[in-house]
C-alpha positions as CSV (number, residue, x, y, z in Angstrom):
1,X,-29.4,141.2,121.7
2,X,-30.3,142.3,118.1
3,X,-31.3,139.8,115.3
4,X,-28.6,140.6,112.9
5,X,-26.1,140.2,116.5
6,X,-28.0,136.8,117.5
7,X,-27.0,135.6,113.7
8,X,-23.6,137.0,113.7
9,X,-23.3,135.1,117.1
10,X,-24.4,132.0,115.7
11,X,-21.9,132.0,112.9
12,X,-19.0,132.8,115.4
13,X,-18.7,136.0,114.2
14,X,-18.7,139.7,115.8
15,X,-18.4,143.3,114.1
16,X,-15.2,144.8,114.8
17,X,-14.2,148.2,115.6
18,X,-14.5,150.8,112.9
19,X,-11.0,150.6,111.0
20,X,-9.3,153.8,110.8
21,X,-9.3,155.7,107.6
22,X,-5.7,155.5,106.2
23,X,-6.4,158.7,104.2
24,X,-8.8,161.9,103.6
25,X,-12.1,160.3,103.9
26,X,-14.6,158.9,106.2
27,X,-15.7,155.1,106.8
28,X,-19.2,156.0,105.6
29,X,-21.7,158.4,104.5
30,X,-25.3,158.3,104.6
31,X,-27.4,159.6,101.5
32,X,-31.3,159.4,101.9
33,X,-31.8,155.9,102.9
34,X,-28.3,154.3,101.9
35,X,-25.2,154.2,103.4
36,X,-21.9,154.3,101.1
37,X,-18.9,152.9,102.9
38,X,-15.4,153.7,101.9
39,X,-13.5,150.7,100.4
40,X,-12.8,148.5,103.3
41,X,-9.5,146.6,103.8
42,X,-9.2,143.5,105.5
43,X,-8.1,144.8,108.7
44,X,-7.5,142.3,111.8
45,X,-6.9,144.5,114.9
46,X,-5.6,147.0,113.2
47,X,-3.2,145.1,110.5
48,X,-3.5,143.3,107.2
49,X,-2.8,139.6,107.6
50,X,-1.7,139.6,104.5
51,X,-0.3,141.6,101.7
52,X,0.8,140.9,97.8
53,X,-1.0,139.7,95.0
54,X,-3.7,136.8,94.4
55,X,-2.2,134.6,92.2
56,X,1.4,135.1,93.5
57,X,1.7,135.7,97.5
58,X,-1.7,135.1,98.1
59,X,-3.9,132.2,97.3
60,X,-7.5,132.7,96.0
61,X,-9.2,131.0,98.7
62,X,-7.1,133.3,101.4
63,X,-8.1,135.9,99.4
64,X,-11.8,134.9,99.4
65,X,-11.8,134.8,103.6
66,X,-10.1,138.3,103.3
67,X,-13.0,139.6,101.3
68,X,-15.0,138.3,104.0
69,X,-12.9,140.1,106.5
70,X,-13.7,143.2,104.5
71,X,-17.5,142.7,104.6
72,X,-17.4,142.8,108.5
73,X,-15.1,145.7,108.5
74,X,-17.7,147.4,105.9
75,X,-20.7,146.6,108.5
76,X,-19.1,148.2,111.3
77,X,-18.8,151.3,109.7
78,X,-22.2,150.8,108.2
79,X,-23.2,150.1,112.1
80,X,-21.2,153.4,113.1
81,X,-23.8,155.8,111.3
82,X,-26.9,153.9,111.9
83,X,-26.7,152.6,114.8
84,X,-27.8,149.4,114.4
85,X,-27.4,146.6,111.6
86,X,-31.1,145.7,112.2
87,X,-32.2,148.6,110.2
88,X,-30.4,147.2,106.8
89,X,-33.4,146.5,104.5
90,X,-31.2,145.4,101.6
91,X,-27.7,145.1,100.7
92,X,-27.9,146.6,97.3
93,X,-24.4,146.5,95.9
94,X,-20.8,145.0,96.6
95,X,-17.7,146.4,94.7
96,X,-14.9,144.4,95.2
97,X,-11.2,145.0,94.2
98,X,-8.7,142.2,94.0
99,X,-4.9,143.1,93.4
100,X,-3.9,140.2,91.1
101,X,-1.4,138.9,88.8
102,X,-1.6,139.6,85.3
103,X,-2.9,136.1,84.5
104,X,-5.1,135.6,87.5
105,X,-8.8,135.7,86.3
106,X,-10.5,134.3,89.5
107,X,-11.7,137.9,90.9
108,X,-15.2,136.7,91.0
109,X,-15.0,133.6,93.3
110,X,-12.6,135.7,95.5
111,X,-15.5,138.2,96.0
112,X,-17.8,135.4,96.4
113,X,-16.4,135.3,100.0
114,X,-18.0,138.7,100.7
115,X,-21.1,137.7,99.0
116,X,-21.6,134.1,100.7
117,X,-20.9,136.1,104.0
118,X,-23.5,138.6,103.3
119,X,-26.4,135.9,102.3
120,X,-25.6,134.0,105.4
121,X,-25.7,137.1,107.8
122,X,-28.5,138.8,106.3
123,X,-30.6,135.9,104.1
124,X,-32.6,137.4,101.2
125,X,-32.0,140.7,101.9
126,X,-28.1,139.9,101.7
127,X,-28.8,139.1,97.9
128,X,-26.8,142.0,95.9
129,X,-25.6,143.6,92.9
130,X,-22.0,143.3,92.5
131,X,-18.8,144.2,90.6
132,X,-15.1,142.1,90.6
133,X,-12.4,143.9,89.3
134,X,-8.9,143.2,89.2
135,X,-6.3,145.4,89.7
136,X,-2.5,146.1,89.8
137,X,-2.1,147.2,93.7
138,X,-4.1,148.5,96.4
139,X,-3.3,150.5,99.3
140,X,-1.0,149.0,101.8
141,X,-0.5,146.3,99.2
142,X,-3.8,145.0,100.6
143,X,-4.7,141.7,98.3
144,X,-8.6,142.8,98.5
145,X,-10.7,145.7,99.2
146,X,-14.6,145.8,99.1
147,X,-17.3,148.3,99.4
148,X,-21.0,148.4,99.8
149,X,-24.2,150.2,99.4
150,X,-26.4,149.5,101.9
151,X,-30.4,150.6,102.2
152,X,-32.0,151.0,105.7
153,X,-34.8,152.3,107.2
């Protein structure tokens, strides 16, 4: 078992199958020593666990969990193009989008779900730059979407 696979098992997690794109794009591309993922929704077994806006239909706490699920889906996309998550040398950047009500300002806390999971999985190399953006709506009315830029060797 790989080191990252063992760490995921310790956390009670696993990498899911790569989520099927919902439009005309690929889940991840390589450029030099970086992988850029497409925005990943919090699909579980091909379905969204919730829809709607954070601050209305979806709680900030639930949305943070969905952001963590987006990370697992993004890592599946990364693994699909580099073969092994053990090749990751740095999580460079996380960009997260939170579909939220106009008065909701807790986007950074929602994206902590993604950031904290990356830290738990990768330790120091999981520390990254990040953007947390509030938006009016996301594809399929998802509450959160996350994309990664990852360096690998």
